[in-house]
C-alpha positions as CSV (number, residue, x, y, z in Angstrom):
1,M,-9.9,-37.2,37.3
2,P,-7.7,-39.7,35.5
3,P,-8.6,-43.4,36.1
4,Q,-7.3,-44.7,39.4
5,P,-6.1,-48.3,39.6
6,L,-8.4,-50.4,41.7
7,P,-6.8,-52.1,44.7
8,I,-8.5,-55.3,43.6
9,P,-9.7,-55.6,40.0
10,G,-13.4,-56.0,39.4
11,P,-14.9,-59.5,38.9
12,E,-14.1,-61.4,35.7
13,S,-16.6,-61.4,32.8
14,R,-16.2,-64.2,30.4
15,L,-17.5,-64.7,26.9
16,G,-16.9,-67.7,24.8
17,R,-17.5,-68.9,21.2
18,L,-16.3,-71.1,18.4
19,V,-14.2,-69.7,15.6
20,Q,-16.2,-70.2,12.4
21,P,-15.0,-70.0,8.7
22,A,-16.8,-66.6,8.3
23,D,-14.6,-65.3,11.1
24,A,-11.4,-66.2,9.3
25,N,-8.9,-64.7,6.9
26,E,-7.3,-66.4,3.8
27,H,-4.9,-68.2,6.2
28,G,-7.7,-70.0,8.0
29,T,-7.2,-68.0,11.2
30,L,-9.3,-65.5,13.1
31,F,-9.4,-62.0,11.5
32,G,-7.7,-59.5,13.8
33,G,-10.8,-57.3,13.5
34,E,-13.0,-60.1,14.7
35,A,-10.8,-60.7,17.7
36,M,-11.0,-57.0,18.5
37,R,-14.8,-56.9,18.1
38,F,-15.2,-59.9,20.5
39,M,-12.8,-58.4,23.0
40,D,-14.6,-55.0,22.9
41,E,-17.9,-56.9,23.6
42,A,-16.3,-58.6,26.6
43,A,-14.9,-55.2,27.8
44,A,-18.4,-53.7,27.5
45,V,-20.0,-56.6,29.5
46,A,-17.4,-56.1,32.3
47,A,-17.9,-52.3,32.3
48,I,-21.8,-52.6,32.2
49,R,-21.6,-54.9,35.2
50,Y,-19.3,-52.6,37.1
51,A,-21.2,-49.4,36.3
52,R,-24.6,-50.9,36.4
53,G,-25.7,-49.1,33.2
54,S,-24.9,-48.3,29.6
55,V,-21.4,-47.7,28.4
56,L,-19.6,-46.7,25.2
57,T,-16.1,-47.5,24.1
58,A,-14.0,-44.4,24.1
59,H,-10.5,-45.6,23.5
60,V,-8.6,-48.8,22.7
61,D,-5.2,-48.4,24.4
62,A,-3.4,-51.4,23.0
63,I,-4.1,-54.7,21.3
64,D,-1.3,-57.2,21.1
65,F,-1.7,-60.2,18.8
66,R,0.5,-63.0,20.1
67,A,-0.6,-66.1,18.3
68,P,-3.0,-67.0,15.4
69,V,-6.3,-68.7,16.2
70,P,-7.4,-71.4,13.8
71,I,-10.9,-72.1,12.6
72,G,-12.6,-74.6,14.9
73,A,-10.9,-73.4,18.1
74,F,-12.9,-72.2,21.1
75,I,-12.1,-68.7,22.1
76,E,-12.8,-67.1,25.5
77,A,-12.5,-63.4,26.3
78,I,-11.8,-62.7,29.9
79,A,-12.4,-59.0,30.9
80,R,-12.1,-57.1,34.2
81,V,-12.2,-53.5,35.2
82,V,-8.8,-52.5,36.5
83,A,-9.1,-48.7,36.9
84,V,-11.9,-46.2,37.4
85,G,-12.2,-42.5,36.8
86,R,-15.2,-40.2,37.3
87,T,-17.1,-41.5,34.2
88,S,-14.6,-43.9,32.7
89,M,-13.4,-47.5,33.3
90,T,-10.2,-49.1,32.0
91,V,-10.8,-52.8,31.2
92,E,-8.1,-55.4,30.5
93,V,-9.1,-58.2,28.2
94,V,-7.3,-61.4,27.6
95,L,-8.3,-63.6,24.6
96,E,-7.5,-67.3,25.0
97,A,-7.9,-70.1,22.5
98,E,-8.6,-73.6,23.4
99,D,-7.9,-76.6,21.1
100,R,-11.1,-78.5,21.1
101,H,-9.4,-81.9,20.8
102,T,-6.7,-81.5,23.5
103,A,-8.2,-78.7,25.7
104,A,-4.8,-77.0,25.5
105,R,-5.2,-73.3,26.1
106,M,-3.0,-70.3,25.1
107,V,-3.3,-66.5,25.4
108,T,-3.6,-65.3,21.8
109,T,-4.4,-61.6,22.2
110,T,-4.4,-59.0,25.0
111,G,-5.8,-55.5,25.1
112,R,-6.9,-52.5,27.2
113,F,-10.1,-50.7,26.5
114,V,-11.5,-47.5,28.0
115,L,-15.3,-47.3,28.3
116,V,-17.4,-44.4,29.5
117,A,-20.7,-44.8,31.5
118,V,-23.5,-43.0,29.9
119,D,-27.1,-42.0,30.8
120,A,-30.2,-42.5,28.8
121,E,-29.4,-39.6,26.5
122,G,-25.8,-40.9,25.9
123,R,-24.1,-38.3,28.1
124,P,-21.3,-39.3,30.4
125,R,-22.4,-40.1,33.9
126,E,-20.5,-40.8,37.1
127,V,-19.5,-44.4,37.7
128,R,-19.1,-44.2,41.5
């Protein structure tokens, strides 16, 4: 069964952190791969909370980079399950950056991740 959109998306899961120099590229902004890793972690938290068990990332549908994130900015990944199949969940993730001096926030990256609920042996298990 393909994932069916939820009438009401699942609750938000939020992860936050500060962008450090080790996270940045030669331009002094967050590496795209670091943004993706952080977003994948947020997607996993949302999926684990929804499925009440272990999950694995199966697919990244799309990642759209909209704006660079400088070293020293706070970032927050906001994730929520938006569709559910028999064993899979589609999670939308928005990455926002916050200027630590002005508190101005902006969406910098968006993405859709598909995660699969798994049992103790790593085999897919039903979500519902």
